[in-house]
N, C-alpha and C positions, 0 to 999 in steps of 0.2 A: 503494501499499499505506499500511497504518498505520505510524507511527513509534512505536508503544509500545514503549517499554523504551529508546528513545534519549533520553539526556538533553538537555533544553533548558537553555541559560542565556543570560543577558542578554536575556531575551525583553522586558521592559519596555522597553530603549532602541531597539528595532528593531520592533517587533510595529506600529507606525503604518504603517510601510511594508510590512506583511505578509510579513514574511520572519523566520524562527527561527534561533538559532545552535544546532546539535546537536553532541553528541559522540557519535560511533558506536562503540556496545561490539562486542567480539569474541564475542556469543552469535549465536544462530540469527537471529533477528530482524537485528541489526546486520549480518550478513553477507549475508541478502537484501537488505539495503539498498545494501551495499556495491556488490553486483553489479548492482544494478538502477537505482540512481540516481549512486551517486558513479563507477562505471567509465565510463558514457558522458559524463559530464560530463568528466572527466579526459581521455579520448581525444579529445573535440572541442577541449578546450582547447590540447591538443599541436598539434593540427592548426591551429587559429586562430592562435595566438601562438608558434609554435616557437621563437623567439627569448627567450622568459620562462624556457624551462625548461632544465634539465641533461640531461633524458632526450630521447627523441624518439617521435614517433608510431609510426615504422616498429618501433621495439623493442618499444613495449609491445602494440599491437594484436596481437603473435603470442603475449603472455601467455595462457594457458589460465586457468581459474577458478582453478585451485588457487594459482598464482602471484599472482594479485590476492588472492586471502583470505589467502594469506601474510602479507601487509603489514597487514591489519586485525586478523590474530590474533598478531601479533608483540607480546611483553610491554613490548617497548621502545619500540612507536610508539603514538602518540595520535592518531587522525584528527578534525578539528573542520571542520563544514561549515555555510554559509549556506543555507536553503532557503524556496522560497516555501512559504508557510502552507498554501495552498489545494490544493497537488498534490506536496509534497515535491521538487519539482525544486531540484536542488544548482546554485546559482549562484557561490560562491566557497567555498574550502577552504583549510585549512593543517593542517600535522603538525607534532608535538612529539616528538624524539627522544630517549631517555634514560630513566633515567641512563645516563652514558657513561662509559668510564673518562677520568682526567684527563688522560691522554697522547693522546686524540683531538684534532686539530685541527678546525676546523670546516669542512665543505666544502658544495660547492654541491648536491651529492645526498647528504643524509644516509641515505637508505637504503641506500647502499653501506656505511655505517657499521654501520648495523643487522643487515645481513645478515652479517657478520662480526664480530658481538659476541654473547657469550652473556649471558644474564640472571646478576645475581650470585645464587651459590648459599649460603646459609646452612649453618653444621656446627656440630657439637657435641662438647665434650670434655669429660673428667673431670679435666683438670688446670688449668681454670682460663685456659689460653690464647686459649679463644673469646672469653672477657669483653675479655681486653685487646685483641683483634683489632678486636671491636666499639667500644671507647673510641676506638681509631686511627682508624677509619673515621668515628666521628663526628664527628671533627676536621676531616675532609676535607669540601668543598663538593659539592653535589649538581650534576653536568654536565648540561644539556641543551641541544638544538639544534632551532630551528624551521626547518621548510623554510618555502620562500618562500610568501606569500598569494598567490593568484592567484584574481579575480573576473571574472566572464563580463561582456563588453562592457555589454551592456543592463542589469547591474544595477549599476555602477559610480556613484559619486556618492551613495551610501544609506548610508555607514558601516559597510558590512559587513565590509570588510578590519579597520578599528580594531576592530569588536567581536570578530572572530577573534582578532586578536592580543592583546586583553584577556583572551579565555577561556583563550589558552593561558598568558599569562603568570600569572595568577591559578592555574591548576592547577598550574605550575611552583613557584611560590612556596608553594602549600599543602602540595606534596610536601615541600618543603624544612622545612617548619614543622613538620609532622609527627614529622620525624626531628631536629629541634633542629640542622640544617645550614645553612649558607651556601648559596647559589644562585650558579651561573654558566650564564646562558642566553645564547646567541648565535644570530645568524642572517647568513647570508652572502647579498649582495646584489651584483648585477652593478653595477659601479662607476657605469657610463652611465647606469642607470636612477634617475635623479634623483627620480622620482615616488613610486616605492616607497621610497627612502630617506628622503624627507621623512614619511611616512607612519609609519615604523618610529621616527623621530625624535620625533614627536607622541605616540606610545605608549611613550616612555620609554628608546629605544633609543639608545645613544652609539656614533659611528664609533669605531673602534680607532685608536689613535695610531700604528700601521703603516700604511704606505702600500698601496694596492691592489696586489693581486699577480696578475702574469698567468699563468692557470692553463690547462693543457691538458686539454681534456674529450674522452676517447679515445670516448664514445658519439655526439659529433657531428663528429669529427675538426677541432676549431677552438681556438682559444685565446682567453680574454676576461678581462679584469681584474675582479678580485672583491675586494669591501670586506667586511671582517668588523664587526659591530656587536654591541653587548653591552647587555643590559637593565640599566639602571643604569650604564653602563661596564664598563669592563674589570674593575674590582675587584669581588670579590664582594659580593653582595646578601645582607644579615643576613637572617636569617628571622625575627628577634624580633617 
């Protein structure tokens, strides 16, 4: 299918390798692309590298189309993919979740947070209190979390993971800048995944000063040490 209406970014950096980085919108074309291209990629990835994900193939193969589309339609979730330019086959992906409440701690499956978090609702008032609330909100950083990047084995070594990470960080910084707010952007990585940690570090993420935490995953009935990383360090990134 054509990906008309799907936004391409960082094309000049990876076009020589015949891949494009896209942002999947929540419109009709984006939803069709999500079901026809992203869903098979996601399920194949869960089967191939189960250890790399916080979710499971058995869980997600049972999703109906509405469950899949709830992800792309959620206003707090943005999905980025790298696709082959000749056939739009998805070969790498990540998602960015947010803005999130500042009380939310980074988790290995940020979609769990999305499903429990309602988008902020603006309200108006005749007594001026809304203006005070807006001023207070502008003093707070915008909190986002990236889902871990995954690249199919046949497409690794081509810079796609870094292109996806840069696209997501650019989007987060742009949204913070539009509101004149600082940015806190995090990602959770399995502490044993040294290759992933290295990629994030090369893209500007810094390990948290806190030690990796042993976290129980009820979806897999296992526990694994997880490491929090922050773009530019745990300190807020100014949007100037």
